N, C-alpha and C positions, 0 to 999 in steps of 0.2 A: 629479513628483507622479502623473502618468499611470501610471508604472511601479508605484508603490506600490498604486494602486487595482487594477491588473491582477494584481499579485501577491497581494493580499488575496482577489481573486476566485478565483485559482488555489488558494489555501489552502482556501477554502470548498468548491471543487469536490473537492479531495482529501479533505476531511472527509466529504463526501457519499459518495465512493467507499468510504472506510473504513467508514462506517455500513452501506452495502450489503453489504460483505464480512462484517461482523459479523452481519448479519441471517441469513446462511446457516449460521451455526455450529451451530444446532440440527439442521439437516439432516445435517451432517457427523457430529454425535453419533449421530443415528439410524442412519446407515450403519455406524458403528462397532459399534453394538449388534447390528444385523442380521448383520454379518460374524462377530461372536463367537458368535451363536446358530447360524449355519450351521456354524461350526467345531466347536462343541460337539455338533452333530448328525452330525458326521463327513461333511459334504457332500463328494461325490466330487471336486468341483473346488475344494476348499478352499484348496489351495496357490496356485492361480491367483487365487482370490478375495482371499486375504490379500496376495499380491504387489500386486494392483491397489489394494487398500485402502491399503497402505503408500505406494504411489505417489501416491494422491490426497492423503493426509495430508502428504506431503513437499511437494507442490505448494501445498497450502493454507498451510503454514508459510512457504514462500517468498513467496507472495502477501502474507501479513500483514507479513512483514519488509520487503518492498519498499514497501508502502503506508506503513508507519511511517517508513521511511527517507526517502521522498520528502517527506512532511509535515515532517519535521525539517529537511530541506534547504531547503524553501520558507520555513520560519519563520526559519532562520538568515539566509537571503538577505534576507528582509524587514527583519530587525534591521539588517543592514549597509546596506541601501538607505535606511532611515529615518535612520540616523546620517549618511550622506553628504548626504542632502537637508536635514536639520536643521542641519548644520554648514555648509551652503552650499558644500560642496566639490564638485568635479566627480566624477562617478561613474566609477571606473576601467573601462577597456574589458573587463577580465576579468570584472567583475561584470555588466556589460551582456550579455556573451556567455553567461554562466551563466544570467542571467534569460531570455534568448531561448531557451535550451535548454529551460527549464521551461515556457515559453509553448507550445512545440510539443508537449511530452509531456503 
C-alpha cells in the first residue's frame, strides 16, 4: 500500500513537471518567430542562429517525449502494482526494482 501512495505521488510530480514544460511553449514559439524575422532580414549570423534554433527545438521535442514516456511508465507500473496488491499476490522483485528506479528519478 505504501508503494501505491508513493507511486501516485510520483505521478502527480511528473504531471507537475509536464505542466511546467508546457508553460514554456509560448516562449519557444516566440523564439521561432524572432528567428524567422531575423532570417527574413538576412541577419549576417542567420546560419548560426538557425542551427541553434533547430538544436533548441530538437531538445524541446526530446524533453516532451521523455516526460510523456515517464508518465506512461509510471501509470503502467501503478496498474500492475494495484493488481498485485488487490489480488493479494506478492509483488515480483522486478516490479519492486522498477518502482525503486522511478523513486530515484
